[in-house]
C-alpha positions in Angstrom: 51.2 -126.2 41.9 50.9 -128.9 39.3 50.4 -128.4 35.5 48.8 -130.6 32.9 50.3 -130.3 29.5 48.0 -130.5 26.5 48.1 -129.6 22.8 46.6 -126.3 21.7 46.9 -124.8 18.2 49.3 -121.8 18.1 51.2 -122.8 21.2 54.6 -124.5 21.6 53.6 -125.3 25.2 50.1 -125.1 26.7 49.3 -126.4 30.2 46.5 -125.9 32.6 46.6 -125.9 36.4 45.3 -129.2 37.9 41.7 -127.9 38.4 41.8 -126.0 35.0 41.2 -122.6 36.6 44.0 -121.1 34.6 46.5 -121.9 31.8 50.0 -120.9 30.8 51.0 -120.9 27.2 54.1 -120.2 25.2 53.1 -119.0 21.7 55.0 -119.7 18.5 56.0 -116.0 18.6 57.7 -116.6 22.0 55.1 -114.8 24.1 54.1 -116.2 27.5 50.4 -116.0 28.1 48.2 -116.5 31.2 44.7 -117.5 30.3 41.4 -118.2 32.1 38.5 -120.4 31.1 36.0 -118.6 28.9 33.7 -121.5 28.1 33.9 -125.3 28.0 36.1 -125.2 24.9 38.0 -121.9 25.0 40.4 -119.7 26.9 40.5 -115.9 27.4 43.7 -114.0 27.6 44.5 -112.5 31.1 48.1 -111.3 30.5 51.0 -111.7 28.2 54.7 -110.7 28.0 57.7 -111.5 25.8 59.4 -114.8 26.9 62.8 -113.1 26.6 61.8 -110.9 29.5 60.6 -113.7 31.8 60.5 -117.3 30.5 57.6 -119.6 30.9 60.1 -122.0 32.6 61.1 -119.4 35.2 57.5 -118.5 35.8 56.3 -122.1 36.2 59.3 -122.9 38.5 58.3 -119.9 40.7 54.8 -121.4 41.0 56.1 -124.8 42.1 55.4 -124.3 45.8 52.4 -122.0 45.4 48.8 -123.4 45.9 46.6 -123.2 42.9 44.6 -120.0 43.0 40.9 -119.9 42.4 41.4 -117.2 39.8 43.9 -117.0 36.9 44.5 -113.3 37.6 46.0 -114.3 41.0 48.9 -115.8 39.1 50.1 -112.3 38.3 51.0 -112.0 42.0 53.8 -114.4 41.3 55.2 -112.4 38.4 58.0 -109.9 39.1 56.9 -106.3 39.2 59.1 -105.5 36.2 57.1 -108.0 34.2 53.7 -106.9 35.6 54.4 -103.5 34.0 54.8 -105.3 30.6 51.6 -107.3 30.8 48.6 -106.7 28.8 45.3 -108.4 28.5 
């Protein structure tokens, strides 16, 4: 899977999947977020967890050889079960 990095207010890192079906963000408060498109100009939170529990780098590395899913919620399949229990959204 490929990611396209862009600027987004409130995020230290914000990137979308190549087809913009989902996004991964690291907030200024060190929270990893998975987002889905909500409209042409905004994103809706799907899940989040503390970066100290599972970093955005580890998550994105785990997605390297995965095909881009059609739905942002499918990204949760690639999150360890211990982190899935922490997710909200």
